[in-house]
C-alpha positions as CSV (number, residue, x, y, z in Angstrom):
1,X,0.0,0.1,0.0
2,X,2.7,2.6,0.9
3,X,5.0,1.8,-2.0
4,X,2.7,2.7,-4.9
5,X,1.0,6.2,-5.1
6,X,-2.6,6.7,-4.6
7,X,-3.5,6.9,-8.2
8,X,-1.8,3.7,-9.5
9,X,-3.3,1.8,-6.3
10,X,-6.8,3.2,-7.6
11,X,-6.3,2.0,-10.8
12,X,-5.0,-1.2,-10.3
13,X,-8.4,-1.5,-7.8
14,X,-10.5,-0.6,-10.8
15,X,-8.7,-2.7,-13.1
16,X,-9.0,-6.4,-11.0
17,X,-12.4,-4.9,-10.0
18,X,-13.5,-5.2,-13.8
19,X,-11.3,-8.4,-14.3
20,X,-13.7,-10.3,-12.3
21,X,-16.7,-8.1,-12.8
22,X,-18.6,-11.1,-14.8
23,X,-17.3,-13.9,-12.4
24,X,-20.3,-14.8,-10.3
25,X,-17.9,-16.2,-7.2
26,X,-16.4,-13.0,-6.8
27,X,-19.4,-11.0,-6.4
28,X,-18.9,-8.7,-2.9
29,X,-15.0,-9.7,-2.6
30,X,-13.1,-7.1,-0.6
31,X,-10.0,-5.3,-2.5
32,X,-7.6,-7.1,-1.0
33,X,-9.1,-11.0,-2.0
34,X,-10.4,-9.5,-5.5
35,X,-6.7,-8.2,-6.2
36,X,-4.8,-12.0,-5.1
37,X,-7.4,-13.8,-7.2
38,X,-6.8,-11.7,-10.2
39,X,-2.8,-12.1,-9.8
40,X,-3.5,-15.8,-10.4
41,X,-4.4,-14.9,-13.8
42,X,-1.6,-14.0,-16.3
43,X,-4.0,-11.7,-18.3
44,X,-4.3,-9.5,-15.3
45,X,-0.7,-9.7,-14.3
46,X,0.4,-8.1,-17.5
47,X,-1.9,-5.0,-16.8
48,X,-0.2,-5.3,-13.4
49,X,3.0,-4.9,-14.6
50,X,1.7,-2.2,-17.1
51,X,0.5,-0.2,-14.4
52,X,3.5,-0.5,-11.6
53,X,6.2,0.0,-14.4
54,X,4.4,3.1,-15.6
55,X,3.1,4.4,-12.3
56,X,4.8,6.2,-9.4
57,X,8.7,6.1,-9.2
58,X,8.8,3.5,-6.2
59,X,6.2,1.8,-7.7
60,X,8.1,1.4,-11.1
61,X,11.0,0.2,-9.3
62,X,9.0,-2.3,-7.6
63,X,7.8,-3.3,-11.0
64,X,11.0,-3.9,-12.2
65,X,12.5,-5.7,-9.5
66,X,9.6,-7.7,-8.6
67,X,8.8,-8.9,-11.9
68,X,12.0,-10.7,-12.1
69,X,10.6,-13.5,-10.4
70,X,7.8,-13.6,-12.6
71,X,8.8,-13.2,-16.3
72,X,7.2,-10.9,-18.6
73,X,4.6,-12.1,-21.2
74,X,6.1,-11.1,-24.2
75,X,3.1,-11.6,-26.0
76,X,1.3,-8.3,-24.7
77,X,2.8,-5.2,-25.1
78,X,0.8,-2.0,-23.2
79,X,1.7,1.4,-23.6
80,X,0.1,5.1,-23.2
81,X,-1.8,7.2,-20.7
82,X,-4.9,4.6,-19.9
83,X,-7.1,5.0,-16.9
84,X,-8.7,2.6,-14.6
85,X,-10.7,-0.3,-15.4
86,X,-8.2,-1.6,-17.9
87,X,-9.2,-5.3,-19.1
88,X,-7.0,-7.3,-21.7
89,X,-8.9,-10.3,-22.2
90,X,-6.6,-12.7,-23.7
91,X,-2.8,-12.6,-24.6
92,X,-1.4,-11.6,-27.7
93,X,-2.3,-8.0,-28.3
94,X,-0.1,-4.8,-28.4
95,X,-1.8,-1.9,-27.2
96,X,0.0,1.7,-27.6
97,X,-2.0,4.7,-27.4
98,X,-1.7,8.4,-26.6
99,X,-4.7,8.1,-24.3
100,X,-7.4,5.8,-23.1
101,X,-10.2,6.4,-21.0
102,X,-11.9,4.2,-18.1
103,X,-13.3,0.8,-18.7
104,X,-11.4,-0.1,-21.7
105,X,-11.3,-3.6,-22.8
106,X,-9.5,-5.5,-25.3
107,X,-10.0,-9.0,-27.3
108,X,-7.2,-11.4,-28.1
109,X,-5.3,-10.3,-31.2
110,X,-6.1,-6.5,-31.0
111,X,-3.2,-4.0,-32.7
112,X,-3.6,-0.5,-32.1
113,X,-0.4,1.7,-32.6
114,X,1.0,4.3,-34.7
115,X,0.4,4.9,-38.3
116,X,2.6,7.9,-39.2
117,X,0.5,10.7,-37.6
118,X,0.6,9.8,-34.5
119,X,-1.3,7.2,-31.8
120,X,-5.0,6.7,-31.2
121,X,-7.1,8.6,-28.6
122,X,-9.6,6.2,-26.7
123,X,-12.9,7.3,-25.0
124,X,-14.5,5.9,-22.0
125,X,-16.6,2.7,-22.1
126,X,-14.6,0.7,-25.8
127,X,-14.5,-2.5,-26.1
128,X,-12.1,-3.4,-29.3
129,X,-13.0,-7.2,-30.2
130,X,-10.5,-10.0,-31.1
131,X,-8.2,-9.5,-34.2
132,X,-9.0,-5.8,-34.8
133,X,-6.5,-3.1,-35.7
134,X,-6.8,0.4,-34.7
135,X,-4.1,3.0,-36.0
136,X,-3.0,6.4,-36.3
137,X,-3.8,9.6,-34.9
138,X,-7.6,9.0,-34.8
139,X,-10.2,9.4,-32.0
140,X,-12.5,6.9,-30.9
141,X,-15.3,8.4,-29.1
142,X,-17.1,7.3,-25.5
143,X,-19.4,4.0,-25.8
144,X,-18.0,2.4,-29.0
145,X,-17.9,-1.1,-29.6
146,X,-15.5,-2.2,-32.5
147,X,-16.4,-5.7,-34.0
148,X,-14.0,-8.7,-34.2
149,X,-11.6,-8.2,-37.3
150,X,-12.1,-4.3,-37.8
151,X,-9.8,-2.0,-39.2
152,X,-10.2,1.3,-38.2
153,X,-8.0,4.3,-39.5
154,X,-10.6,7.0,-39.2
155,X,-12.4,8.6,-36.1
156,X,-15.3,6.8,-34.5
157,X,-18.0,8.9,-32.9
158,X,-19.3,8.2,-29.4
159,X,-22.2,5.7,-29.0
160,X,-21.8,3.7,-32.0
161,X,-20.6,0.0,-33.2
162,X,-18.2,-0.1,-36.0
163,X,-17.3,-3.2,-37.9
164,X,-15.5,-4.2,-41.2
165,X,-12.5,-3.6,-43.5
166,X,-12.3,-0.5,-43.5
167,X,-14.7,-0.2,-40.3
168,X,-17.9,1.7,-40.8
169,X,-20.4,2.6,-38.4
170,X,-23.3,0.0,-38.4
171,X,-25.5,1.1,-35.9
172,X,-25.9,3.3,-32.7
173,X,-25.1,1.9,-29.2
174,X,-28.3,1.3,-27.1
175,X,-28.7,1.3,-23.5
176,X,-28.6,-2.6,-23.5
177,X,-25.3,-2.7,-25.2
178,X,-23.7,-0.5,-22.3
179,X,-23.7,-3.7,-20.1
180,X,-21.2,-5.2,-22.4
181,X,-18.7,-2.7,-22.5
182,X,-19.0,-1.1,-19.4
């Protein structure tokens, strides 16, 4: 608790809550037990490593030294300013953003990164499904679902579902869809 700053602790707490959100065995679990339960999963440990290495100076040192005993999973790369509630559902993704808001969820095989003019900026409550590619200095709005296998190279408006190559808006987000991404 004393080894990381409050902002890093808060983000890790939000990440662990989101990671177990759909696990009925973990409903009502206190934050410490939830954290310990999450640490059993490699996918969560990848997010935790990102938080510690990019957190405060003390957290960074702990992340670099502590993970000598738990080798990095090199199948996941995470970089950028990402708010709490990050969930990387599976391994094998590259996530390099300028920034991403709360409750950002990524499926397996997703590639997010630079294409000449900068890195993507991603809003709150965004879900990017399996094997999608999001590249360039584009903006993804709040409450967005990007369908599996989509290639996104242009801005995506808030409250929309996009699919395809190239990705295009197919409909607006409805209230029932928010359960899937929040």
